C-alpha distance (Angstrom), angle and dihedral (degrees) to the residues before:
residue distance angle dihedral
M1 . . .
R2 3.80 . .
I3 3.78 102.0 .
A4 3.77 113.7 -161.2
S5 3.77 114.9 -135.5
R6 3.79 111.3 -113.6
S7 3.79 89.6 -146.6
T8 3.79 90.6 64.9
K9 3.78 93.2 54.6
K10 3.79 98.0 72.4
R11 3.76 104.7 91.9
S12 3.77 125.4 -156.6
I13 3.78 118.7 -129.2
F14 3.76 111.4 -134.5
M15 3.79 118.5 -155.3
L16 3.79 111.6 -148.4
K17 3.79 114.8 -150.9
D18 3.77 93.2 -167.3
L19 3.80 104.9 59.8
G20 3.77 94.2 -178.9
T21 3.76 133.6 64.2
F22 3.82 94.9 -13.8
A23 3.81 93.8 62.5
V24 3.79 93.0 49.5
C25 3.81 93.3 46.7
F26 3.81 92.8 44.7
F27 3.79 93.1 52.2
A28 3.80 92.6 46.0
L29 3.81 88.9 50.7
V30 3.81 91.8 52.0
L31 3.78 91.1 51.4
A32 3.78 92.1 46.3
L33 3.80 93.2 50.1
G34 3.79 90.9 46.9
G35 3.78 89.8 52.6
C36 3.80 92.9 50.3
D37 3.78 91.7 48.3
R38 3.80 93.9 51.9
G39 3.78 96.3 39.6
Q40 3.79 88.6 -135.4
E41 3.76 134.6 125.5
M42 3.79 108.8 -102.9
V43 3.78 131.3 -147.9
A44 3.79 113.2 -105.3
P45 3.81 118.3 -102.8
M46 3.80 115.4 -137.3
V47 3.79 120.8 -111.3
A48 3.78 119.0 -172.8
G49 3.79 116.6 -119.5
G50 3.77 131.7 -137.5
G51 3.80 93.6 52.3
D52 3.82 92.8 -67.2
T53 3.77 120.2 134.2
P54 3.81 115.3 -137.9
P55 3.80 117.8 -108.7
L56 3.78 112.5 -90.8
P57 3.79 130.8 -133.6
V58 3.76 117.6 -96.9
G59 3.80 113.9 -145.0
Q60 3.80 122.9 -13.0
P61 3.82 110.2 -112.9
E62 3.78 113.3 -128.5
G63 3.79 113.0 -99.3
M64 3.80 94.0 13.6
V65 3.81 132.6 108.2
L66 3.80 125.8 -141.9
I67 3.80 111.2 -119.4
P68 3.82 108.6 -161.0
A69 3.77 124.0 -126.9
G70 3.77 110.8 -100.1
T71 3.78 152.7 135.2
F72 3.80 124.6 -100.4
Q73 3.77 143.0 163.8
M74 3.80 108.2 -104.9
G75 3.79 120.0 -156.0
N76 3.77 135.6 22.6
T77 3.80 141.2 -108.6
D78 3.80 102.6 -174.6
A79 3.79 124.4 119.9
E80 3.81 93.9 -87.3
A81 3.80 95.1 50.0
Y82 3.78 120.3 114.1
E83 3.78 120.7 -137.6
N84 3.81 91.8 -106.0
E85 3.83 89.5 62.6
Q86 3.81 91.3 64.0
P87 2.93 146.5 133.1
V88 3.78 103.6 32.1
H89 3.79 107.9 -128.7
T90 3.79 139.5 179.0
V91 3.80 117.4 -101.8
H92 3.81 128.5 -172.9
L93 3.80 117.8 -157.8
D94 3.77 134.0 -171.8
A95 3.79 117.2 -132.3
F96 3.80 117.1 -82.8
Y97 3.77 141.4 167.6
M98 3.80 123.5 -110.8
D99 3.79 129.2 -166.3
E100 3.78 110.5 -101.3
Y101 3.81 89.6 -139.3
E102 3.78 139.0 23.6
V103 3.81 113.3 -91.9
T104 3.79 108.8 -87.2
N105 3.78 134.1 -140.9
A106 3.80 90.3 -108.1
Q107 3.80 92.1 52.7
F108 3.78 92.8 47.2
K109 3.80 91.3 48.7
A110 3.81 89.2 56.3
F111 3.80 87.2 54.5
V112 3.82 96.8 49.9
D113 3.80 91.2 43.5
A114 3.81 88.6 55.8
N115 3.82 93.7 40.8
P116 3.82 109.7 41.8
Q117 3.81 91.5 -178.5
W118 3.82 87.5 72.7
Q119 3.79 95.2 51.7
T120 3.80 117.7 112.3
D121 3.81 94.4 -105.0
N122 3.79 94.5 46.7
I123 3.80 108.9 35.7
E124 3.80 113.1 117.5
D125 3.80 114.8 -107.7
R126 3.80 91.1 -124.3
F127 3.81 90.7 65.3
H128 3.81 99.2 58.3
D129 3.79 144.6 23.9
G130 3.80 98.9 -119.3
D131 3.81 98.2 -87.6
Y132 3.80 99.1 78.7
L133 3.83 110.5 152.2
L134 3.78 87.7 -8.9
H135 3.80 92.7 167.3
W136 3.82 93.7 55.2
S137 3.79 126.1 89.6
G138 3.77 103.7 -133.5
N139 3.78 105.2 -53.5
N140 3.79 95.2 -19.3
Y141 3.79 126.8 94.3
P142 3.82 120.7 -139.0
A143 3.79 115.0 -73.9
G144 3.77 114.2 -93.1
T145 3.82 95.6 20.6
A146 3.81 102.3 93.4
D147 3.81 91.0 119.3
H148 3.81 96.3 41.4
P149 3.80 118.4 102.0
V150 3.77 113.5 -93.0
V151 3.81 111.5 -111.1
W152 3.80 136.6 -177.4
V153 3.81 88.5 56.6
S154 3.78 123.3 138.6
W155 3.79 124.1 -137.2
Y156 3.82 88.8 -107.2
A157 3.81 91.2 55.1
A158 3.80 91.3 46.7
M159 3.80 89.6 51.4
A160 3.80 91.6 48.9
Y161 3.79 91.5 50.8
A162 3.80 91.5 49.1
E163 3.81 91.5 50.1
W164 3.81 90.8 50.1
A165 3.81 90.4 49.6
G166 3.82 92.5 50.6
K167 3.79 91.8 -110.6
R168 3.81 139.3 92.1
L169 3.78 138.8 -141.8
P170 3.82 115.8 -83.9
T171 3.77 119.7 -105.9
E172 3.79 115.6 -113.2
A173 3.80 91.1 -106.9
E174 3.80 91.8 49.7
W175 3.78 90.5 49.2
E176 3.82 94.4 52.2
Y177 3.79 93.2 44.4
A178 3.81 91.4 49.7
A179 3.81 92.7 45.0
R180 3.80 91.0 55.6
G181 3.79 88.6 63.7
G182 3.79 93.5 -148.8
L183 3.81 94.7 -49.8
A184 3.79 122.0 121.4
G185 3.79 124.8 -145.4
K186 3.82 97.9 3.6
K187 3.80 126.0 134.4
Y188 3.77 97.7 -136.9
P189 3.81 135.7 28.2
W190 3.82 90.0 -95.4
G191 3.84 104.4 32.4
D192 3.80 143.0 -65.6
T193 3.81 103.3 -50.5
I194 3.79 132.1 64.1
T195 3.80 136.9 -166.3
S196 3.80 134.8 167.2
D197 3.81 87.1 -91.0
D198 3.80 90.2 67.1
A199 3.80 104.5 50.3
N200 3.80 147.0 -7.3
Y201 3.81 104.0 -98.2
N202 3.81 145.6 122.6
R203 3.82 92.3 38.3
N204 3.81 91.3 -70.6
V205 3.80 83.1 140.4
S206 3.79 113.7 29.5
G207 3.78 96.0 -126.9
T208 3.77 142.2 -6.5
T209 3.78 123.8 -31.9
P210 3.82 126.8 -146.6
V211 3.78 111.4 -78.6
G212 3.79 114.3 -95.5
Q213 3.79 95.8 23.6
Y214 3.81 92.1 126.9
A215 3.79 126.8 54.3
A216 3.81 119.7 -79.6
N217 3.79 125.7 -114.6
G218 3.79 124.3 -113.4
Y219 3.80 92.8 -77.2
G220 3.80 93.0 51.2
L221 3.82 96.1 -104.6
Y222 3.79 120.2 142.0
D223 3.81 129.8 -145.4
M224 3.80 96.2 8.1
A225 3.80 84.7 146.0
G226 3.79 119.4 46.1
N227 3.81 133.9 -13.5
V228 3.83 95.0 85.1
W229 3.78 138.2 -2.2
E230 3.80 109.2 -109.5
W231 3.80 125.4 -136.3
C232 3.81 116.4 -128.0
L233 3.79 129.9 -159.5
D234 3.80 98.3 -115.9
K235 3.73 133.1 91.8
Y236 3.81 109.0 -108.6
D237 3.81 111.9 -114.8
A238 3.81 117.1 171.6
D239 3.82 90.1 -158.4
F240 3.80 97.4 43.8
Y241 3.80 95.5 108.6
A242 3.80 91.2 56.1
V243 3.81 96.3 48.5
Y244 3.81 106.7 30.6
E245 3.80 115.4 125.0
N246 3.80 106.0 -175.1
S247 3.80 115.6 68.7
R248 3.81 94.6 -175.9
N249 3.81 114.7 81.3
P250 3.82 92.1 -22.3
I251 3.78 122.6 -160.0
A252 3.80 127.5 -179.4
G253 3.79 124.6 -105.3
D254 3.78 127.5 -0.3
E255 3.78 93.7 -50.0
T256 3.79 128.6 108.0
I257 3.77 127.4 -153.3
Q258 3.79 89.8 -108.0
S259 3.80 95.0 48.7
I260 3.80 91.0 51.3
L261 3.80 92.9 48.7
E262 3.79 92.4 48.8
N263 3.80 96.5 44.4
F264 3.81 107.7 25.5
T265 3.79 94.6 124.3
S266 3.82 88.8 58.3
I267 3.80 96.4 51.3
P268 3.82 107.6 115.8
N269 3.78 121.9 -116.3
D270 3.81 92.2 -118.0
S271 3.83 89.6 63.7
Y272 3.80 97.3 95.3
R273 3.81 116.8 -146.3
V274 3.80 128.7 -144.7
L275 3.81 123.2 -101.3
R276 3.80 122.2 -168.5
G277 3.79 142.5 -179.0
G278 3.79 106.5 39.7
S279 3.79 124.1 -115.8
W280 3.79 146.6 -116.9
F281 3.80 88.6 -82.3
V282 3.82 103.0 53.8
D283 3.79 134.2 73.1
A284 3.79 128.0 -103.6
R285 3.79 95.3 -90.7
A286 3.80 90.0 67.7
L287 3.81 91.7 52.6
R288 3.80 94.9 62.8
V289 3.81 112.1 119.7
T290 3.81 91.2 -120.8
N291 3.81 97.8 48.8
R292 3.81 112.5 119.1
N293 3.79 129.9 -155.9
G294 3.78 135.8 166.9
S295 3.78 142.2 -171.9
T296 3.78 142.8 174.2
P297 3.80 111.7 -76.1
T298 3.82 92.0 -118.7
F299 3.80 93.8 55.8
T300 3.79 119.0 112.7
H301 3.78 130.6 -177.4
T302 3.77 143.6 166.2
Y303 3.80 90.3 -101.4
Y304 3.83 100.6 42.0
G305 3.80 117.6 101.1
F306 3.81 137.8 131.2
R307 3.77 149.7 -145.7
C308 3.79 128.9 -146.5
A309 3.78 137.5 -119.1
R310 3.79 134.1 -165.0
G311 3.77 138.3 -165.3
T312 3.79 114.2 -102.0
V313 3.77 114.3 -165.7
M314 3.77 137.0 81.8
R315 3.80 114.1 -159.3
């Protein structure tokens, strides 16, 4: 098993005094050097035209990683691809932050302690399927699992946590772009092959593992393949790739990010939500960065969890 060193996970926050051309050139240089080191084709970072510099992030949130603005090819047409992964299409994304790790039991406990309405005895029936936090005893997670990803959480509960934390769930496009880790055309966040040293999948471990136990991808994100499926913000639409109209920051259906955030408790249970990344239970095909899944927002399971995202720029 490739165990990632915990000492390498604490990231320094660099304050740039020149918020103009230097920041853009520096970031492009980092991406270029990373691409040369890996020997892989990289996704293209976005650079504003007309002499304008793109807006820059203000303050790095603790525990989050900056994902640069860029353009990538979303979807897949190889032999393992499902129909809902096609056609491949060009997507342009603004920069955003993504949680370095999946949300843990300890983090979710802090949320339910602060918000009693989301505790197991108090949560409204319309927000879960009856098995919410099934593995917990009251408001306590199982001993020894503080740093494991929280599971048995519905999409509604994940949204509520994200709101409380000052974040949101990632869109499906953001999730896939982040999972690729800067690589283009690869099956997994690190390349085209997979073994039990790379991720927790296919019941190699009979349950979740602590977050960050396997090596990070090129963006510094852990467990983007395996461990738990991760809820996304979007409505799940199997035909979305064939009918989408907006290539910049796309989101399925008639919703917008803002409308979902403001009205998530009113979204009906038949409005399926996206799940990405595979889990400890499924085989390697489900861990591909392009694999798509969806479920009702009330559904909970022992391999459903989430991580959060957040917008980054101030214009």
